[in-house]
Every structure is written in C-alpha cells, then in structure tokens.
C-alpha positions in Angstrom: 111.8 -78.7 -117.4 114.3 -80.3 -115.1 113.0 -81.1 -111.7 114.6 -79.2 -108.7 115.8 -81.0 -105.7 117.1 -80.1 -102.2 120.1 -82.1 -101.1 120.7 -82.6 -97.3 124.0 -84.1 -96.3 124.2 -85.8 -93.1 127.6 -86.6 -91.4 127.1 -90.0 -89.3 130.6 -89.9 -87.7 134.2 -89.7 -88.5 134.1 -93.4 -89.5 131.1 -93.1 -91.7 130.6 -91.8 -95.1 128.7 -88.6 -95.7 125.0 -89.4 -96.5 123.0 -87.4 -98.9 119.2 -87.1 -99.0 117.5 -85.5 -101.9 114.0 -83.9 -101.3 111.8 -82.2 -103.6 110.3 -78.9 -102.7 106.9 -80.5 -102.2 108.3 -83.2 -99.9 110.3 -80.7 -97.9 107.2 -78.5 -97.5 105.2 -81.5 -96.3 107.8 -82.5 -93.8 108.2 -79.0 -92.6 104.3 -78.9 -92.1 104.1 -82.2 -90.3 106.9 -80.8 -87.9 104.9 -77.7 -87.3 101.7 -79.6 -86.6 103.5 -82.0 -84.3 105.1 -79.0 -82.5 101.6 -77.6 -82.1 100.1 -80.8 -81.1 102.8 -81.4 -78.4 102.5 -77.8 -77.2 98.6 -78.3 -77.1 99.1 -81.4 -75.0 101.5 -79.9 -72.5 99.2 -77.0 -72.1 96.2 -79.2 -71.6 98.3 -81.2 -69.0 99.3 -78.1 -67.0 95.7 -76.8 -67.2 94.3 -80.1 -65.7 96.9 -80.1 -63.0 95.9 -76.5 -62.1 92.2 -77.3 -62.2 92.8 -80.4 -60.0 94.7 -78.3 -57.4 91.9 -75.7 -57.7 89.2 -78.4 -57.2 91.2 -79.9 -54.2 91.2 -76.4 -52.7 87.6 -75.8 -53.4 86.7 -79.3 -51.7 88.7 -78.5 -48.7 86.9 -75.2 -48.4 83.6 -76.7 -48.9 84.4 -79.2 -46.3 85.6 -76.6 -43.8 82.4 -74.5 -44.6 80.3 -77.7 -43.9 81.9 -78.3 -40.6 81.4 -74.7 -39.6 77.7 -74.8 -40.9 77.2 -78.1 -38.9 78.5 -76.5 -35.7 76.3 -73.4 -36.2 73.3 -75.7 -36.9 74.1 -77.6 -33.6 74.3 -74.3 -31.7 71.0 -73.1 -33.4 69.2 -76.4 -32.4 70.5 -75.9 -28.8 69.3 -72.2 -28.8 66.0 -73.4 -30.3 65.5 -75.8 -27.4 66.4 -72.9 -24.9 63.9 -70.7 -26.5 61.2 -73.3 -26.6 61.6 -74.2 -23.0 61.8 -70.5 -22.0 58.7 -69.8 -24.0 56.9 -72.6 -22.2 58.0 -71.2 -18.8 57.0 -67.7 -19.5 53.5 -68.6 -20.7 53.3 -70.6 -17.4 54.4 -67.8 -15.3 51.9 -65.4 -17.1 49.1 -67.8 -17.4 49.0 -67.5 -21.1 47.9 -70.4 -23.2 49.1 -70.9 -26.8 47.1 -68.9 -29.1 46.1 -66.2 -26.7 46.8 -62.6 -27.0 49.4 -60.8 -24.7 48.4 -59.8 -21.3 49.6 -56.7 -19.5 51.1 -57.6 -16.1 53.1 -55.7 -13.5 55.4 -57.2 -11.1 54.6 -56.4 -7.5 56.8 -57.7 -4.6 57.6 -61.0 -6.2 54.1 -61.6 -7.6 52.0 -60.5 -10.4 48.9 -58.3 -10.5 46.7 -57.0 -13.2 48.0 -53.4 -14.1 44.4 -52.1 -14.2 43.6 -53.3 -10.7 47.1 -51.9 -9.4 46.5 -48.5 -10.9 42.7 -48.5 -9.4 43.8 -49.6 -5.8 47.0 -48.1 -5.7 50.4 -49.5 -4.6 50.0 -50.5 -0.9 52.9 -51.5 1.1 54.3 -55.1 0.6 54.3 -57.5 3.4 57.4 -59.8 4.0 57.2 -63.3 4.5 60.0 -66.1 4.7 59.4 -69.6 3.6 61.8 -71.8 5.2 63.7 -74.6 3.3 62.2 -77.9 3.5 58.5 -76.5 4.1 55.6 -78.5 2.7 52.5 -77.1 0.8 50.5 -77.3 4.0 53.0 -75.5 5.9 53.4 -72.7 3.2 49.5 -72.3 3.1 49.6 -72.0 6.8 52.2 -69.3 7.0 50.6 -67.3 4.2 47.3 -67.4 6.0 48.9 -66.3 9.2 50.5 -63.3 7.6 47.2 -62.5 6.1 48.5 -62.8 2.5 46.3 -65.7 1.3 43.3 -67.8 2.1 45.1 -71.0 3.1 42.5 -73.4 2.0 42.2 -71.9 -1.4 45.9 -71.7 -1.7 46.4 -75.3 -0.9 43.6 -76.4 -3.1 45.3 -74.6 -6.1 48.6 -75.9 -5.4 47.4 -79.5 -5.2 45.2 -79.0 -8.4 46.8 -81.2 -11.3 45.5 -78.6 -13.8 47.2 -75.7 -12.0 50.3 -77.7 -11.5 50.8 -78.9 -15.1 50.3 -75.3 -16.5 53.2 -74.1 -14.5 55.4 -77.3 -14.4 54.1 -79.5 -17.3 55.4 -82.9 -15.5 54.1 -82.2 -12.0 50.7 -83.4 -10.7 50.9 -81.1 -7.6 53.2 -78.1 -7.0 54.7 -79.9 -3.8 58.3 -79.1 -4.0 58.0 -76.5 -6.7 57.2 -73.5 -4.6 60.6 -72.1 -3.9 61.7 -71.3 -0.3 63.0 -67.9 0.4 61.9 -64.3 1.4 59.0 -62.7 -0.5 57.3 -59.4 -0.4 53.6 -59.8 -1.4 50.9 -57.3 -1.5 47.8 -58.0 0.7 44.9 -58.8 -1.6 47.1 -60.3 -4.1 45.5 -63.4 -5.6 46.7 -66.9 -4.7 47.4 -67.8 -8.2 49.8 -64.7 -8.5 51.6 -65.8 -5.2 52.0 -69.3 -6.5 53.2 -68.2 -9.9 55.8 -65.9 -8.2 57.2 -68.9 -6.1 57.3 -71.3 -9.1 59.2 -68.4 -11.1 61.7 -68.2 -8.2 62.4 -71.9 -8.6 63.2 -71.6 -12.2 65.4 -68.6 -11.6 67.3 -70.9 -9.2 67.2 -73.8 -11.3 67.8 -72.3 -14.7 67.1 -73.9 -18.2 70.8 -74.7 -18.6 70.6 -76.9 -15.5 67.6 -78.5 -16.7 69.1 -79.5 -19.9 72.1 -80.8 -18.2 69.9 -82.9 -16.0 68.2 -84.3 -19.4 71.7 -85.1 -20.5 72.2 -87.3 -17.4 68.9 -89.0 -17.9 67.1 -87.0 -15.2 63.9 -85.0 -15.4 63.3 -81.8 -13.6 60.6 -83.8 -11.5 63.2 -86.3 -10.6 65.9 -83.7 -9.6 63.3 -81.7 -7.4 62.0 -85.1 -5.8 65.5 -86.2 -4.8 66.5 -82.7 -3.8 63.4 -82.6 -1.4 64.6 -85.8 0.4 68.3 -84.4 0.6 66.8 -81.2 2.1 64.9 -83.1 4.9 67.9 -85.5 5.5 70.8 -82.9 5.7 71.2 -80.6 8.6 74.4 -78.9 7.0 74.8 -77.7 3.4 78.4 -79.4 3.0 76.8 -82.8 3.4 74.0 -82.4 0.8 76.1 -83.6 -2.2 77.5 -86.8 -0.3 73.8 -87.7 0.8 72.7 -87.2 -2.9 75.5 -89.4 -3.9 74.6 -92.1 -1.4 70.8 -92.0 -2.7 72.1 -92.2 -6.4 74.3 -95.0 -5.4 71.4 -96.9 -4.1 69.2 -96.3 -7.0 71.8 -97.5 -9.4 72.2 -100.8 -7.4 68.5 -101.4 -7.3 68.5 -100.8 -3.4 65.6 -99.2 -1.7 66.2 -95.5 -0.6 64.9 -96.3 3.0 64.7 -92.5 3.6 62.9 -91.7 7.0 61.5 -88.3 5.7 59.5 -89.9 2.9 57.9 -92.3 5.4 56.9 -89.4 7.7 55.6 -87.4 4.7 53.3 -90.3 3.6 52.0 -90.7 7.3 51.6 -86.8 7.6 53.5 -86.7 10.8 56.5 -85.2 12.3 59.0 -86.3 15.0 60.8 -89.7 15.2 60.1 -92.4 13.1 58.5 -95.6 14.6 58.9 -99.3 13.7 55.1 -99.4 12.5 55.9 -96.4 10.2 58.3 -98.6 8.3 55.8 -101.2 7.5 53.0 -98.7 6.6 51.7 -99.2 3.1 51.7 -96.1 1.1 53.5 -94.8 -2.1 55.9 -92.7 -0.1 57.2 -95.6 2.0 60.6 -96.0 0.5 61.3 -98.9 2.9 58.9 -101.1 1.0 59.0 -99.5 -2.5 62.0 -99.3 -4.8 63.0 -96.1 -6.8 62.1 -92.5 -5.9 58.7 -91.6 -4.4 56.0 -90.4 -6.5 56.9 -86.8 -5.9 58.7 -84.2 -4.0 58.0 -84.2 -0.1 59.0 -80.6 0.5 60.4 -77.4 -1.1 64.2 -77.8 -1.4 66.5 -74.8 -1.4 69.3 -73.9 -4.0 71.9 -76.1 -2.2 69.7 -79.2 -2.3 68.9 -78.7 -5.9 72.6 -78.3 -6.8 73.5 -81.5 -4.9 70.7 -83.4 -6.6 72.2 -82.2 -10.1 75.9 -82.6 -9.1 76.1 -85.4 -6.5 79.4 -86.1 -4.8 81.3 -89.1 -6.4 81.5 -91.3 -3.3 81.1 -95.2 -2.7 78.9 -94.8 0.3 75.7 -96.7 0.6 74.5 -95.9 4.2 74.5 -93.0 6.6 73.4 -92.4 10.2 73.0 -89.3 12.4 75.8 -88.6 14.8 73.3 -86.4 16.8 75.4 -83.3 16.4 73.9 -82.1 13.0 76.2 -84.3 10.9 76.2 -87.8 9.7 78.6 -91.0 9.6 78.7 -92.5 6.1 79.5 -96.0 5.5 80.4 -98.2 2.5 78.8 -101.4 3.6 76.1 -102.7 6.0 78.5 -104.1 8.5 80.2 -100.8 8.9 76.8 -99.1 8.9 75.5 -101.3 11.8 78.6 -100.5 13.9 77.9 -96.8 13.4 74.3 -97.2 14.4 75.2 -99.0 17.6 77.8 -96.3 18.3 75.6 -93.3 17.7 72.0 -94.3 18.0 71.6 -97.4 20.2 74.1 -96.2 22.8 72.5 -92.8 23.0 69.1 -94.4 23.7 70.7 -96.7 26.4 72.2 -93.5 28.0 69.0 -91.8 27.8 67.2 -94.6 29.6 69.9 -94.7 32.2 69.3 -91.0 33.1 65.6 -91.5 33.1 65.8 -94.3 35.6 
C-alpha cells in the first residue's frame, strides 16, 4: 500500500525557489502535539509568572500592614506601660492615705472636713460641726502641731511625734524619713476628736492633690525625686516673698547645684539651729547637716511646708543664668550673674542699710 504524505510548500521570497517539505501523517501529528505542548508550557509559565508577581505584591502589602500594626501595637504598649505606672503609683498613694497595707481587706472610711473617720464612730457620735484651721505656707511641723493644739484639734506632742516617726512617714511617703514639708499648707475643716493620724493623712493627701502623679513622673524624667522637689521647694518658699520670684530663685539654686557650688541658703541654717530672725556669723559656721554654707547639695530633707507656687517653681524653674541674689528690703531680690556683681548689690542693699540704721541709732 502506498504511503501517504503531506506536502507543505514554503515561499522564501521572490528571488528564491518554492520549497517543498513532505511530512508523513505521524510526523505531522507529532509536530502538532509538540506545538500544543509548547503552547501549554508557555501559557503555564506566563500564568506562574503573573501569579508570583501578584503574590509578591500581596506579600509586600501584608508586610506593610504588619509593620503598621506593629507600630500601633508598640504605641499602645507604651501607653499601657505609662498607665500601669500611674495606676501603681496611685494604688500606693491610696493605700497610704487609707492606712491599708498590701494584703489587707478593705476598710470603710468616710471623709469628714478634709480628714477621715471610722464610719461606725461617726454614726455613733454624730456629725459635729467642723472647725476651720489655716496652715500658713512655710510652716514647720512644730508650728503646725502648735497651731492645731491651740485650736483644740490635736494633741500637739502626739501629733509631732507621729509626724516625726519614720515608720509613719514612709507609710504615707515612701522616700520620707519624717513628714516635714509633706503636710500641705492651706485651709482645713477638722472635726474635734478626730485622731491625729487622720489629720496627718488629710494633709498629706492635699499635697498629692496639689502635686499629682503626672508631676511626679515628670520630675523623675528630669532626674529628680519627689523628696528632692519638696526639699528645694521648701527652701524657695522660705526665701521668696512674692510668688513671681519663686521660679527665678529655684533656677538660681539649680544653677548652683549643677556647678557644684554650695546653696548657701540662710533658711536652712536657721532651721538646723531651730531659731528665727536674722542669721548671725556664728550660725554660718555651725556644724549640722542643714548648714548649706559648709555642705554641698541639698539638705537632708525639707525645712518647711511649701505651697503650690513653690512646688511648681521647683518642678519648672526659670531658665536663667543667675548664681546669686540678695534682698532689696522691699520684698523682692536683686539677682546677679557673678560674684563681683553680687558683692556690689550686697553693699548697696544690705551694708548701706545697716550703716543708715546705725546713724539713726546714734
């Protein structure tokens, strides 16, 4: 039987001859099959390439989303850490105010005139009229105890003993050895018969209300503790006569501390000597921890109860380049940048005043 062939004629161009190619049916089928397979393979490769590109873009988008979510999560975690710090500090303060130690059960208390009384005692004795008492800014523990005793609101000796007790102080202000400086000045309404512990708690609570946790955290960011802020504020309170000068005076003291200079603050010397009035030459040489004329740095603790303005000044001092100040005898001060300028101010405002006073006396 004769074999069947398929002839394919190919025209190579006008100058070339017609070419003929003969294929058997089997060869043609094989060629067609190979062509189909090649087309399928090319189509598959194109599909794979397009799919990979789409997946790559999808993966990039997913990575960007994950990175964005990680950034948001990091921000949220940072916020949660700050909130946790606030809550822990708040829990410590609330327990201190209420006198609750960790692990103890809840205690039912009722606020009465700025202090706290046991609810059962209040119901049994009845609510008596509260007595008003004003604690001046810059008062010491001894002065506060004496004022409360005069008002008939506390046993002065017991109040002072509690306020000076390190265990009582640390239960309310963990870093304090005594409560000097931590009993906030202001007007209170206490009930006669209220325990001294309740009065102390109320006054410490008022301090924390005037210097909230946010301020304490800001002080920590500045490298300063609550104890240091209150200590410096107490000195500013005793030095300043007008509130507007408090930030400047605080700035002077911080400048001196940063330069390793002594504070040379008269109120600290008088506090250590337990006396008032003008400072004497022999006071400057007295050897006690509060003599900032012979000791560097802050004194061991506050010397009085600072008010809100003094606390704010110690937290946000004025950015000044003064290192000295002297009283102008009118309730304000003259501030100097160097010792030479300061000495001129001392001669003008202090020595000349003493000379005039002596002339009048003679």
